[in-house]
ZAKOL-289355 format. One line per field, with one value per residue (C-alpha): x, y, z. Coordinates in Angstrom, 1 decimal. Example, Ala and Ser with C-alpha at 12.3 -4.5 7.8 and 13.67 -1.06 7.14 Angstrom:
! residues 2
east	c(12.3 / 13.7) .
north	c(-4.5 / -1.1) .
up	c(7.8 / 7.1) .
! end
This chain:
! residues 104
east	c(48.7 / 45.1 / 44.0 / 46.9 / 46.2 / 42.6 / 43.5 / 45.9 / 43.0 / 43.4 / 40.5 / 41.4 / 40.1 / 41.2 / 41.4 / 42.1 / 44.8 / 46.2 / 45.2 / 46.0 / 47.7 / 44.7 / 42.5 / 44.9 / 44.7 / 40.9 / 40.9 / 43.2 / 41.1 / 37.9 / 38.9 / 41.7 / 43.7 / 46.8 / 48.6 / 48.7 / 50.2 / 51.2 / 52.5 / 54.2 / 54.6 / 56.4 / 59.1 / 56.9 / 54.5 / 57.1 / 57.1 / 53.5 / 54.5 / 56.8 / 54.0 / 51.5 / 53.9 / 54.4 / 50.7 / 50.1 / 52.8 / 51.3 / 47.9 / 49.3 / 48.5 / 51.9 / 52.3 / 49.0 / 49.6 / 52.4 / 53.3 / 54.4 / 55.6 / 56.4 / 56.4 / 58.7 / 60.8 / 61.1 / 63.9 / 64.5 / 66.7 / 63.9 / 61.5 / 64.1 / 64.5 / 60.8 / 60.2 / 58.2 / 57.9 / 58.6 / 59.3 / 58.0 / 59.2 / 56.2 / 52.7 / 53.8 / 56.4 / 53.9 / 51.6 / 54.4 / 55.8 / 52.3 / 51.7 / 55.0 / 54.1 / 50.7 / 52.1 / 54.7) .
north	c(-6.1 / -7.3 / -4.1 / -4.1 / -7.7 / -6.9 / -3.9 / -6.2 / -8.5 / -11.2 / -12.5 / -12.2 / -14.2 / -12.3 / -14.5 / -11.5 / -11.1 / -13.5 / -16.5 / -19.9 / -22.5 / -24.8 / -22.0 / -21.6 / -25.4 / -25.2 / -22.3 / -24.1 / -27.2 / -25.4 / -22.5 / -24.1 / -20.8 / -20.4 / -18.6 / -18.3 / -14.9 / -14.0 / -10.8 / -10.0 / -6.6 / -7.9 / -10.5 / -12.3 / -13.3 / -14.8 / -18.2 / -18.7 / -18.5 / -21.4 / -23.3 / -22.5 / -23.9 / -27.0 / -27.5 / -27.2 / -29.8 / -32.2 / -31.8 / -32.8 / -29.4 / -27.8 / -28.9 / -27.4 / -23.8 / -21.3 / -19.6 / -16.0 / -14.0 / -10.4 / -7.6 / -5.3 / -7.7 / -10.4 / -11.0 / -13.4 / -15.4 / -16.0 / -16.9 / -19.5 / -20.9 / -21.5 / -22.9 / -20.1 / -20.0 / -16.3 / -13.2 / -9.7 / -6.7 / -4.6 / -4.9 / -3.9 / -6.6 / -9.2 / -8.5 / -8.6 / -11.9 / -13.4 / -12.4 / -13.9 / -17.3 / -17.4 / -16.7 / -19.4) .
up	c(29.9 / 29.6 / 27.9 / 25.6 / 24.6 / 24.0 / 21.9 / 20.0 / 19.1 / 21.7 / 23.8 / 27.5 / 30.4 / 33.4 / 36.5 / 38.8 / 41.4 / 43.9 / 41.8 / 43.2 / 41.0 / 41.1 / 39.6 / 36.7 / 36.1 / 36.2 / 33.7 / 31.3 / 31.4 / 30.8 / 28.6 / 26.6 / 26.1 / 24.0 / 26.8 / 30.6 / 31.5 / 35.0 / 36.4 / 39.7 / 41.3 / 44.4 / 44.8 / 47.3 / 44.6 / 42.3 / 44.0 / 43.0 / 39.4 / 39.8 / 41.7 / 38.9 / 36.2 / 38.3 / 38.8 / 35.0 / 34.5 / 37.1 / 35.6 / 32.2 / 30.7 / 30.3 / 26.7 / 25.7 / 26.8 / 26.6 / 29.8 / 30.0 / 33.0 / 33.5 / 36.1 / 37.8 / 39.9 / 37.1 / 34.6 / 31.7 / 34.0 / 36.4 / 33.6 / 32.3 / 35.9 / 36.4 / 32.9 / 31.4 / 27.6 / 27.5 / 29.6 / 28.7 / 30.6 / 29.6 / 28.1 / 24.6 / 24.5 / 25.9 / 22.9 / 20.4 / 21.7 / 21.9 / 18.2 / 17.2 / 18.9 / 17.4 / 13.9 / 14.3) .
! end
């Protein structure tokens, strides 16, 4: 997804894997991105996505950044349940949806 976003003209700040919610909060505070995008390859990491959105909300940052989620075990329903702004099932759709939101 990172490479596809970069190829699509987006600047990407990759926080890596197994990122704690507090690190996302710190990055949003300092970098002021348009999006926070999270991906899960295993169902065990999905709970962290919910925690990250809650941490952004608690820090008063949720309104300043759009949150996207994707990955093999995820669905639109899960994205809706955790309060993500959008779900993308693959990298191509993540870029397309990000472009749509930037243009809006």
